[in-house]
Biopython code that builds the backbone (N, CA, C, O; Angstrom):
import numpy as np
from Bio.PDB.StructureBuilder import StructureBuilder

atoms = [
    (1, "MET", "N", (7.757, 13.337, 18.669)),
    (1, "MET", "CA", (8.828, 12.380, 18.752)),
    (1, "MET", "C", (9.230, 11.994, 17.326)),
    (1, "MET", "O", (8.384, 11.727, 16.473)),
    (2, "LEU", "N", (10.516, 11.972, 17.099)),
    (2, "LEU", "CA", (11.072, 11.644, 15.791)),
    (2, "LEU", "C", (11.471, 10.175, 15.768)),
    (2, "LEU", "O", (12.150, 9.703, 16.680)),
    (3, "PHE", "N", (11.058, 9.454, 14.740)),
    (3, "PHE", "CA", (11.425, 8.055, 14.560)),
    (3, "PHE", "C", (12.184, 7.950, 13.254)),
    (3, "PHE", "O", (11.691, 8.374, 12.209)),
    (4, "ARG", "N", (13.391, 7.382, 13.305)),
    (4, "ARG", "CA", (14.252, 7.355, 12.122)),
    (4, "ARG", "C", (14.883, 5.981, 11.973)),
    (4, "ARG", "O", (15.271, 5.363, 12.964)),
    (5, "ILE", "N", (14.988, 5.497, 10.737)),
    (5, "ILE", "CA", (15.671, 4.235, 10.436)),
    (5, "ILE", "C", (16.862, 4.560, 9.547)),
    (5, "ILE", "O", (16.707, 5.156, 8.481)),
    (6, "ASP", "N", (18.037, 4.170, 9.987)),
    (6, "ASP", "CA", (19.253, 4.381, 9.203)),
    (6, "ASP", "C", (19.268, 3.365, 8.057)),
    (6, "ASP", "O", (19.117, 2.165, 8.286)),
    (7, "LEU", "N", (19.448, 3.840, 6.843)),
    (7, "LEU", "CA", (19.360, 2.958, 5.677)),
    (7, "LEU", "C", (20.551, 2.003, 5.558)),
    (7, "LEU", "O", (20.492, 1.036, 4.799)),
    (8, "LYS", "N", (21.621, 2.265, 6.296)),
    (8, "LYS", "CA", (22.754, 1.337, 6.270)),
    (8, "LYS", "C", (22.400, -0.015, 6.878)),
    (8, "LYS", "O", (23.125, -0.993, 6.698)),
    (9, "ILE", "N", (21.295, -0.064, 7.591)),
    (9, "ILE", "CA", (20.874, -1.331, 8.192)),
    (9, "ILE", "C", (20.597, -2.371, 7.112)),
    (9, "ILE", "O", (20.836, -3.560, 7.323)),
    (10, "PHE", "N", (20.097, -1.936, 5.958)),
    (10, "PHE", "CA", (19.831, -2.870, 4.867)),
    (10, "PHE", "C", (21.119, -3.444, 4.296)),
    (10, "PHE", "O", (21.153, -4.603, 3.881)),
    (11, "LEU", "N", (22.175, -2.641, 4.274)),
    (11, "LEU", "CA", (23.484, -3.134, 3.851)),
    (11, "LEU", "C", (23.984, -4.209, 4.814)),
    (11, "LEU", "O", (24.531, -5.225, 4.384)),
    (12, "PHE", "N", (23.799, -3.989, 6.105)),
    (12, "PHE", "CA", (24.197, -4.985, 7.093)),
    (12, "PHE", "C", (23.386, -6.268, 6.944)),
    (12, "PHE", "O", (23.931, -7.366, 7.062)),
    (13, "ILE", "N", (22.088, -6.133, 6.685)),
    (13, "ILE", "CA", (21.241, -7.311, 6.519)),
    (13, "ILE", "C", (21.696, -8.133, 5.318)),
    (13, "ILE", "O", (21.781, -9.358, 5.400)),
    (14, "VAL", "N", (21.986, -7.466, 4.205)),
    (14, "VAL", "CA", (22.457, -8.175, 3.004)),
    (14, "VAL", "C", (23.804, -8.840, 3.277)),
    (14, "VAL", "O", (24.025, -9.988, 2.890)),
    (15, "LEU", "N", (24.698, -8.121, 3.941)),
    (15, "LEU", "CA", (26.025, -8.667, 4.247)),
    (15, "LEU", "C", (25.916, -9.906, 5.129)),
    (15, "LEU", "O", (26.548, -10.923, 4.844)),
    (16, "PHE", "N", (25.130, -9.835, 6.183)),
    (16, "PHE", "CA", (24.972, -10.988, 7.063)),
    (16, "PHE", "C", (24.197, -12.120, 6.381)),
    (16, "PHE", "O", (24.425, -13.291, 6.683)),
    (17, "TYR", "N", (23.291, -11.784, 5.472)),
    (17, "TYR", "CA", (22.552, -12.822, 4.764)),
    (17, "TYR", "C", (23.475, -13.637, 3.861)),
    (17, "TYR", "O", (23.410, -14.866, 3.847)),
    (18, "PHE", "N", (24.338, -12.943, 3.102)),
    (18, "PHE", "CA", (25.224, -13.649, 2.179)),
    (18, "PHE", "C", (26.353, -14.383, 2.880)),
    (18, "PHE", "O", (26.965, -15.274, 2.293)),
    (19, "THR", "N", (26.641, -14.026, 4.126)),
    (19, "THR", "CA", (27.653, -14.761, 4.886)),
    (19, "THR", "C", (27.013, -15.817, 5.783)),
    (19, "THR", "O", (27.684, -16.397, 6.636)),
    (20, "ASN", "N", (25.704, -16.070, 5.590)),
    (20, "ASN", "CA", (24.944, -17.070, 6.347)),
    (20, "ASN", "C", (25.002, -16.848, 7.853)),
    (20, "ASN", "O", (25.058, -17.804, 8.626)),
    (21, "GLN", "N", (24.987, -15.574, 8.269)),
    (21, "GLN", "CA", (25.002, -15.245, 9.688)),
    (21, "GLN", "C", (23.851, -14.316, 10.050)),
    (21, "GLN", "O", (23.947, -13.544, 11.004)),
    (22, "ILE", "N", (22.771, -14.390, 9.293)),
    (22, "ILE", "CA", (21.638, -13.496, 9.523)),
    (22, "ILE", "C", (20.997, -13.768, 10.886)),
    (22, "ILE", "O", (20.473, -12.850, 11.516)),
    (23, "GLU", "N", (21.037, -15.030, 11.348)),
    (23, "GLU", "CA", (20.472, -15.344, 12.665)),
    (23, "GLU", "C", (21.250, -14.643, 13.773)),
    (23, "GLU", "O", (20.667, -14.168, 14.748)),
    (24, "ILE", "N", (22.556, -14.582, 13.617)),
    (24, "ILE", "CA", (23.390, -13.904, 14.617)),
    (24, "ILE", "C", (23.072, -12.410, 14.630)),
    (24, "ILE", "O", (22.947, -11.811, 15.698)),
    (25, "TYR", "N", (22.944, -11.817, 13.462)),
    (25, "TYR", "CA", (22.621, -10.387, 13.395)),
    (25, "TYR", "C", (21.242, -10.107, 13.982)),
    (25, "TYR", "O", (21.049, -9.110, 14.679)),
    (26, "ALA", "N", (20.275, -10.995, 13.697)),
    (26, "ALA", "CA", (18.930, -10.820, 14.254)),
    (26, "ALA", "C", (18.974, -10.918, 15.774)),
    (26, "ALA", "O", (18.281, -10.167, 16.460)),
    (27, "MET", "N", (19.776, -11.830, 16.307)),
    (27, "MET", "CA", (19.888, -11.962, 17.751)),
    (27, "MET", "C", (20.560, -10.733, 18.369)),
    (27, "MET", "O", (20.140, -10.260, 19.425)),
    (28, "ILE", "N", (21.586, -10.224, 17.723)),
    (28, "ILE", "CA", (22.263, -9.016, 18.215)),
    (28, "ILE", "C", (21.290, -7.836, 18.216)),
    (28, "ILE", "O", (21.231, -7.081, 19.187)),
    (29, "MET", "N", (20.535, -7.677, 17.139)),
    (29, "MET", "CA", (19.567, -6.578, 17.065)),
    (29, "MET", "C", (18.467, -6.736, 18.110)),
    (29, "MET", "O", (18.040, -5.753, 18.715)),
    (30, "PHE", "N", (18.009, -7.964, 18.324)),
    (30, "PHE", "CA", (16.961, -8.202, 19.316)),
    (30, "PHE", "C", (17.422, -7.779, 20.703)),
    (30, "PHE", "O", (16.704, -7.077, 21.414)),
    (31, "PHE", "N", (18.626, -8.207, 21.087)),
    (31, "PHE", "CA", (19.107, -7.866, 22.422)),
    (31, "PHE", "C", (19.480, -6.392, 22.542)),
    (31, "PHE", "O", (19.346, -5.813, 23.621)),
    (32, "ALA", "N", (19.943, -5.777, 21.464)),
    (32, "ALA", "CA", (20.237, -4.343, 21.502)),
    (32, "ALA", "C", (18.951, -3.536, 21.666)),
    (32, "ALA", "O", (18.923, -2.555, 22.409)),
    (33, "ILE", "N", (17.896, -3.943, 20.981)),
    (33, "ILE", "CA", (16.604, -3.258, 21.113)),
    (33, "ILE", "C", (16.025, -3.482, 22.509)),
    (33, "ILE", "O", (15.482, -2.558, 23.114)),
    (34, "LEU", "N", (16.139, -4.702, 23.014)),
    (34, "LEU", "CA", (15.672, -4.992, 24.369)),
    (34, "LEU", "C", (16.430, -4.155, 25.400)),
    (34, "LEU", "O", (15.839, -3.660, 26.360)),
    (35, "HIS", "N", (17.710, -4.002, 25.200)),
    (35, "HIS", "CA", (18.554, -3.191, 26.079)),
    (35, "HIS", "C", (18.087, -1.736, 26.094)),
    (35, "HIS", "O", (17.920, -1.144, 27.160)),
    (36, "GLU", "N", (17.880, -1.169, 24.922)),
    (36, "GLU", "CA", (17.470, 0.229, 24.838)),
    (36, "GLU", "C", (16.044, 0.437, 25.339)),
    (36, "GLU", "O", (15.721, 1.510, 25.850)),
    (37, "LEU", "N", (15.193, -0.565, 25.202)),
    (37, "LEU", "CA", (13.845, -0.453, 25.748)),
    (37, "LEU", "C", (13.883, -0.341, 27.265)),
    (37, "LEU", "O", (13.010, 0.285, 27.865)),
    (38, "GLY", "N", (14.898, -0.950, 27.890)),
    (38, "GLY", "CA", (15.083, -0.785, 29.330)),
    (38, "GLY", "C", (15.351, 0.663, 29.688)),
    (38, "GLY", "O", (14.817, 1.176, 30.671)),
    (39, "HIS", "N", (16.189, 1.331, 28.879)),
    (39, "HIS", "CA", (16.438, 2.761, 29.090)),
    (39, "HIS", "C", (15.166, 3.574, 28.873)),
    (39, "HIS", "O", (14.881, 4.504, 29.628)),
    (40, "LEU", "N", (14.408, 3.222, 27.847)),
    (40, "LEU", "CA", (13.167, 3.938, 27.551)),
    (40, "LEU", "C", (12.175, 3.815, 28.700)),
    (40, "LEU", "O", (11.569, 4.807, 29.105)),
    (41, "ILE", "N", (12.005, 2.621, 29.221)),
    (41, "ILE", "CA", (11.074, 2.408, 30.332)),
    (41, "ILE", "C", (11.529, 3.176, 31.564)),
    (41, "ILE", "O", (10.717, 3.804, 32.243)),
    (42, "ALA", "N", (12.831, 3.127, 31.855)),
    (42, "ALA", "CA", (13.345, 3.863, 33.015)),
    (42, "ALA", "C", (13.120, 5.361, 32.846)),
    (42, "ALA", "O", (12.732, 6.041, 33.796)),
    (43, "GLY", "N", (13.358, 5.877, 31.652)),
    (43, "GLY", "CA", (13.134, 7.300, 31.400)),
    (43, "GLY", "C", (11.674, 7.686, 31.532)),
    (43, "GLY", "O", (11.353, 8.730, 32.101)),
    (44, "LEU", "N", (10.788, 6.850, 31.010)),
    (44, "LEU", "CA", (9.357, 7.131, 31.119)),
    (44, "LEU", "C", (8.881, 7.081, 32.565)),
    (44, "LEU", "O", (8.051, 7.892, 32.973)),
    (45, "LEU", "N", (9.404, 6.131, 33.344)),
    (45, "LEU", "CA", (9.030, 6.049, 34.752)),
    (45, "LEU", "C", (9.507, 7.265, 35.548)),
    (45, "LEU", "O", (8.895, 7.639, 36.548)),
    (46, "LEU", "N", (10.598, 7.875, 35.097)),
    (46, "LEU", "CA", (11.118, 9.060, 35.777)),
    (46, "LEU", "C", (10.522, 10.349, 35.225)),
    (46, "LEU", "O", (10.917, 11.439, 35.640)),
    (47, "GLY", "N", (9.580, 10.239, 34.298)),
    (47, "GLY", "CA", (8.884, 11.412, 33.789)),
    (47, "GLY", "C", (9.579, 12.116, 32.635)),
    (47, "GLY", "O", (9.217, 13.244, 32.301)),
    (48, "MET", "N", (10.562, 11.482, 32.023)),
    (48, "MET", "CA", (11.256, 12.075, 30.880)),
    (48, "MET", "C", (10.492, 11.713, 29.612)),
    (48, "MET", "O", (9.842, 10.669, 29.553)),
    (49, "LYS", "N", (10.571, 12.570, 28.601)),
    (49, "LYS", "CA", (9.866, 12.336, 27.348)),
    (49, "LYS", "C", (10.892, 12.036, 26.243)),
    (49, "LYS", "O", (11.855, 12.782, 26.063)),
    (50, "PRO", "N", (10.674, 10.928, 25.501)),
    (50, "PRO", "CA", (11.610, 10.612, 24.414)),
    (50, "PRO", "C", (11.503, 11.635, 23.288)),
    (50, "PRO", "O", (10.407, 12.047, 22.907)),
    (51, "GLN", "N", (12.641, 12.032, 22.770)),
    (51, "GLN", "CA", (12.681, 13.004, 21.679)),
    (51, "GLN", "C", (12.909, 12.304, 20.347)),
    (51, "GLN", "O", (12.257, 12.614, 19.351)),
    (52, "LYS", "N", (13.846, 11.352, 20.339)),
    (52, "LYS", "CA", (14.222, 10.727, 19.074)),
    (52, "LYS", "C", (14.521, 9.253, 19.315)),
    (52, "LYS", "O", (15.225, 8.900, 20.261)),
    (53, "ILE", "N", (13.982, 8.398, 18.455)),
    (53, "ILE", "CA", (14.280, 6.972, 18.470)),
    (53, "ILE", "C", (14.816, 6.630, 17.090)),
    (53, "ILE", "O", (14.152, 6.851, 16.077)),
    (54, "GLU", "N", (16.024, 6.090, 17.064)),
    (54, "GLU", "CA", (16.664, 5.740, 15.794)),
    (54, "GLU", "C", (16.998, 4.256, 15.783)),
    (54, "GLU", "O", (17.499, 3.718, 16.771)),
    (55, "ILE", "N", (16.720, 3.600, 14.670)),
    (55, "ILE", "CA", (17.188, 2.238, 14.453)),
    (55, "ILE", "C", (18.429, 2.347, 13.576)),
    (55, "ILE", "O", (18.364, 2.793, 12.431)),
    (56, "VAL", "N", (19.544, 1.937, 14.131)),
    (56, "VAL", "CA", (20.828, 2.015, 13.442)),
    (56, "VAL", "C", (21.350, 0.592, 13.246)),
    (56, "VAL", "O", (20.824, -0.333, 13.866)),
    (57, "PRO", "N", (22.367, 0.385, 12.406)),
    (57, "PRO", "CA", (22.831, -0.976, 12.114)),
    (57, "PRO", "C", (23.271, -1.779, 13.336)),
    (57, "PRO", "O", (23.260, -3.009, 13.290)),
    (58, "TYR", "N", (23.644, -1.140, 14.391)),
    (58, "TYR", "CA", (24.123, -1.857, 15.573)),
    (58, "TYR", "C", (23.115, -1.844, 16.709)),
    (58, "TYR", "O", (23.472, -2.185, 17.837)),
    (59, "GLY", "N", (21.874, -1.463, 16.454)),
    (59, "GLY", "CA", (20.855, -1.505, 17.497)),
    (59, "GLY", "C", (19.885, -0.348, 17.424)),
    (59, "GLY", "O", (19.394, 0.010, 16.353)),
    (60, "LEU", "N", (19.618, 0.225, 18.575)),
    (60, "LEU", "CA", (18.624, 1.268, 18.717)),
    (60, "LEU", "C", (19.251, 2.409, 19.503)),
    (60, "LEU", "O", (20.084, 2.181, 20.380)),
    (61, "SER", "N", (18.855, 3.623, 19.192)),
    (61, "SER", "CA", (19.360, 4.793, 19.904)),
    (61, "SER", "C", (18.171, 5.635, 20.336)),
    (61, "SER", "O", (17.314, 5.978, 19.521)),
    (62, "ILE", "N", (18.122, 5.971, 21.630)),
    (62, "ILE", "CA", (17.022, 6.755, 22.178)),
    (62, "ILE", "C", (17.601, 7.987, 22.866)),
    (62, "ILE", "O", (18.548, 7.888, 23.647)),
    (63, "SER", "N", (17.022, 9.144, 22.567)),
    (63, "SER", "CA", (17.420, 10.360, 23.285)),
    (63, "SER", "C", (16.171, 11.011, 23.853)),
    (63, "SER", "O", (15.089, 10.919, 23.274)),
    (64, "PHE", "N", (16.333, 11.663, 24.980)),
    (64, "PHE", "CA", (15.220, 12.273, 25.685)),
    (64, "PHE", "C", (15.265, 13.784, 25.545)),
    (64, "PHE", "O", (16.332, 14.374, 25.374)),
    (65, "LYS", "N", (14.077, 14.413, 25.619)),
    (65, "LYS", "CA", (13.990, 15.872, 25.577)),
    (65, "LYS", "C", (14.554, 16.449, 26.862)),
    (65, "LYS", "O", (14.335, 15.915, 27.949)),
    (66, "LEU", "N", (15.276, 17.534, 26.724)),
    (66, "LEU", "CA", (15.770, 18.249, 27.889)),
    (66, "LEU", "C", (14.832, 19.419, 28.130)),
    (66, "LEU", "O", (14.820, 20.388, 27.372)),
    (67, "MET", "N", (14.054, 19.319, 29.181)),
    (67, "MET", "CA", (13.082, 20.352, 29.499)),
    (67, "MET", "C", (13.748, 21.435, 30.341)),
    (67, "MET", "O", (14.504, 21.138, 31.266)),
    (68, "THR", "N", (13.460, 22.693, 30.013)),
    (68, "THR", "CA", (14.058, 23.784, 30.785)),
    (68, "THR", "C", (13.558, 23.775, 32.223)),
    (68, "THR", "O", (14.264, 24.220, 33.129)),
    (69, "ASN", "N", (12.351, 23.275, 32.437)),
    (69, "ASN", "CA", (11.840, 23.179, 33.807)),
    (69, "ASN", "C", (12.689, 22.235, 34.641)),
    (69, "ASN", "O", (12.917, 22.479, 35.826)),
    (70, "ASP", "N", (13.164, 21.142, 34.014)),
    (70, "ASP", "CA", (14.014, 20.211, 34.745)),
    (70, "ASP", "C", (15.330, 20.875, 35.143)),
    (70, "ASP", "O", (15.845, 20.639, 36.236)),
    (71, "TYR", "N", (15.873, 21.709, 34.247)),
    (71, "TYR", "CA", (17.116, 22.400, 34.603)),
    (71, "TYR", "C", (16.871, 23.428, 35.698)),
    (71, "TYR", "O", (17.722, 23.623, 36.565)),
    (72, "ASN", "N", (15.703, 24.095, 35.668)),
    (72, "ASN", "CA", (15.380, 25.028, 36.746)),
    (72, "ASN", "C", (15.220, 24.289, 38.058)),
    (72, "ASN", "O", (15.652, 24.775, 39.103)),
    (73, "LYS", "N", (14.596, 23.105, 38.016)),
    (73, "LYS", "CA", (14.473, 22.296, 39.215)),
    (73, "LYS", "C", (15.842, 21.865, 39.710)),
    (73, "LYS", "O", (16.084, 21.774, 40.914)),
    (74, "LYS", "N", (16.745, 21.598, 38.753)),
    (74, "LYS", "CA", (18.098, 21.181, 39.123)),
    (74, "LYS", "C", (18.774, 22.278, 39.931)),
    (74, "LYS", "O", (19.467, 22.000, 40.910)),
    (75, "ILE", "N", (18.574, 23.506, 39.525)),
    (75, "ILE", "CA", (19.198, 24.621, 40.232)),
    (75, "ILE", "C", (18.575, 24.768, 41.620)),
    (75, "ILE", "O", (19.283, 25.023, 42.594)),
    (76, "ARG", "N", (17.264, 24.610, 41.711)),
    (76, "ARG", "CA", (16.577, 24.769, 42.987)),
    (76, "ARG", "C", (16.760, 23.574, 43.907)),
    (76, "ARG", "O", (16.982, 23.745, 45.105)),
    (77, "ASN", "N", (16.671, 22.376, 43.367)),
    (77, "ASN", "CA", (16.648, 21.166, 44.192)),
    (77, "ASN", "C", (17.938, 20.364, 44.137)),
    (77, "ASN", "O", (17.914, 19.149, 44.335)),
    (78, "GLY", "N", (19.019, 20.991, 43.883)),
    (78, "GLY", "CA", (20.277, 20.249, 43.813)),
    (78, "GLY", "C", (20.390, 19.509, 42.497)),
    (78, "GLY", "O", (20.162, 20.083, 41.432)),
    (79, "ASN", "N", (20.735, 18.262, 42.566)),
    (79, "ASN", "CA", (21.007, 17.489, 41.349)),
    (79, "ASN", "C", (19.943, 16.439, 41.074)),
    (79, "ASN", "O", (20.283, 15.332, 40.657)),
    (80, "LYS", "N", (18.683, 16.740, 41.288)),
    (80, "LYS", "CA", (17.604, 15.770, 41.086)),
    (80, "LYS", "C", (17.520, 15.321, 39.626)),
    (80, "LYS", "O", (17.310, 14.141, 39.349)),
    (81, "PHE", "N", (17.686, 16.270, 38.688)),
    (81, "PHE", "CA", (17.630, 15.921, 37.269)),
    (81, "PHE", "C", (18.818, 15.052, 36.881)),
    (81, "PHE", "O", (18.675, 14.112, 36.099)),
    (82, "GLU", "N", (19.983, 15.363, 37.423)),
    (82, "GLU", "CA", (21.163, 14.540, 37.136)),
    (82, "GLU", "C", (20.973, 13.135, 37.686)),
    (82, "GLU", "O", (21.421, 12.169, 37.069)),
    (83, "LEU", "N", (20.325, 13.005, 38.820)),
    (83, "LEU", "CA", (20.041, 11.700, 39.389)),
    (83, "LEU", "C", (19.117, 10.904, 38.470)),
    (83, "LEU", "O", (19.296, 9.695, 38.319)),
    (84, "LYS", "N", (18.127, 11.563, 37.852)),
    (84, "LYS", "CA", (17.248, 10.888, 36.892)),
    (84, "LYS", "C", (18.065, 10.353, 35.716)),
    (84, "LYS", "O", (17.874, 9.214, 35.289)),
    (85, "LYS", "N", (18.967, 11.172, 35.199)),
    (85, "LYS", "CA", (19.786, 10.736, 34.058)),
    (85, "LYS", "C", (20.680, 9.567, 34.446)),
    (85, "LYS", "O", (20.896, 8.659, 33.643)),
    (86, "ILE", "N", (21.195, 9.579, 35.655)),
    (86, "ILE", "CA", (22.041, 8.476, 36.115)),
    (86, "ILE", "C", (21.224, 7.196, 36.243)),
    (86, "ILE", "O", (21.695, 6.120, 35.875)),
    (87, "LEU", "N", (19.997, 7.305, 36.766)),
    (87, "LEU", "CA", (19.142, 6.125, 36.898)),
    (87, "LEU", "C", (18.799, 5.526, 35.540)),
    (87, "LEU", "O", (18.730, 4.305, 35.402)),
    (88, "VAL", "N", (18.583, 6.372, 34.538)),
    (88, "VAL", "CA", (18.314, 5.862, 33.184)),
    (88, "VAL", "C", (19.541, 5.144, 32.654)),
    (88, "VAL", "O", (19.411, 4.101, 32.012)),
    (89, "ALA", "N", (20.725, 5.675, 32.907)),
    (89, "ALA", "CA", (21.954, 5.033, 32.439)),
    (89, "ALA", "C", (22.215, 3.728, 33.191)),
    (89, "ALA", "O", (22.692, 2.761, 32.596)),
    (90, "ILE", "N", (21.911, 3.687, 34.476)),
    (90, "ILE", "CA", (22.145, 2.488, 35.266)),
    (90, "ILE", "C", (21.175, 1.375, 34.880)),
    (90, "ILE", "O", (21.475, 0.197, 35.077)),
    (91, "SER", "N", (20.030, 1.731, 34.339)),
    (91, "SER", "CA", (19.041, 0.712, 33.998)),
    (91, "SER", "C", (19.602, -0.312, 33.022)),
    (91, "SER", "O", (19.050, -1.406, 32.902)),
    (92, "ARG", "N", (20.676, 0.009, 32.330)),
    (92, "ARG", "CA", (21.256, -0.964, 31.405)),
    (92, "ARG", "C", (21.900, -2.112, 32.160)),
    (92, "ARG", "O", (21.923, -3.232, 31.650)),
    (93, "THR", "N", (22.427, -1.875, 33.366)),
    (93, "THR", "CA", (23.038, -2.971, 34.108)),
    (93, "THR", "C", (21.994, -3.883, 34.717)),
    (93, "THR", "O", (22.282, -5.038, 35.032)),
    (94, "ILE", "N", (20.776, -3.374, 34.888)),
    (94, "ILE", "CA", (19.709, -4.185, 35.454)),
    (94, "ILE", "C", (19.152, -5.138, 34.417)),
    (94, "ILE", "O", (18.662, -6.214, 34.760)),
    (95, "ASN", "N", (19.223, -4.745, 33.122)),
    (95, "ASN", "CA", (18.660, -5.606, 32.041)),
    (95, "ASN", "C", (19.298, -6.945, 32.062)),
    (95, "ASN", "O", (18.965, -7.801, 31.243)),
]
sb = StructureBuilder()
sb.init_structure("model")
sb.init_model(0)
sb.init_chain("A")
sb.init_seg("    ")
for serial, (resi, resn, name, xyz) in enumerate(atoms, 1):
    if name == "N":
        sb.init_residue(resn, " ", resi, " ")
    sb.init_atom(name, np.array(xyz, "f"), 0.0, 1.0, " ", f" {name:<3s}", serial, name[0])
structure = sb.get_structure()
């Protein structure tokens, strides 16, 4: 699993600090990370493996590995893999 931090986040922190809005930025980042953790938990519960987690200036970005076995299952079992991806995407409305 790849973990990456975008260095532009430090520019955002400095910008929000000098405009006296660092608390607002911290709150936005907290809720964005909480939101993406919901996707991560849903993906893990459905048996998907995270490939890359990135911290970017506007929150967190998570992508999952696409296993060839899942695509083979998709061909055999209809759209079961697509249903997993939809459930991970819907988990954001549950947060």
